[in-house]
C-alpha positions, 0 to 999 in steps of 0.5 A: 492513510489506512481506516478500517471502512464501516465505522463504529455503530452508534445507538440503534446500531446505525453506523456514522451516528452523531455520537460516533463522531469522536469515536471516529476521530480517535480511530482515524488518529490512531490510523494516522499514526500506523499508517504514515510511516508506512507510507513513508517507507513505501516511497523510500523504499520505492525511490521516491523523496520520503516527502512524497510518502507523507503527502500521499498519505495525507491524500489517501486519507482525506479521500478515504475518509470522506468516501463511504465503505463497507465492512469488509473493506480495509484501505491503507498503504501496502508494502507490496505496492513499493515493487509496483511503485518503484517500477513505475518510478525506472520506467517513467518517472517520479513525474508520471507517477502521479499522472499514473496514479491519479487515471488508476484511481478514476479508473477504480471509480468508474469500475465500481459506478458500473459495479464491476468490482464484483467481478475480482471476487472471480479470482482465486485465492492462490492467485492472490497469495502468489502475487503477494509471494512475488513481491515479498520474495525478492524484497526479503532478498533485498534486505538480507544485503543490508543485514550483511553490511553489503551491496545488493547486486540490483535486480530481483534475479541478481539478488537471489543468485547473490545471496551465497556471495553475500554471506561468505563461508568463515 
């Protein structure tokens, strides 16, 4: 699930005050309503059963809700993960996906405990935008085929090259 970390500030300006519990629960429910369909969508787009999207959303929501965040942290499902999950499932299968995700989470916790998170501030914004574009462009091309009621050829490059065939000239 997703949540904007930091929480609302109660009387006295302290996050997580006793009076904020109702506000936090309401906010969490709204985020749940938004994030759950996205979790299911990422699962389906990745080629895994929708049920795994629901499970990952619930587990992610419980874990993120239990861990204190910062005001700059936004956590939740990301559509860009669909490409990574699909490739991982194709390479190693659904059974190993859980193991890989578990170890990735453990690695993130370890890196956080040894304060290596600041290293990622050195990554240029252009690199992050390029990565997102590298994920987004193939996804957009792959969605052109369902719009044209055609079958996508397969790989990202084949999908991009096949667009002229997808919409024949009238």
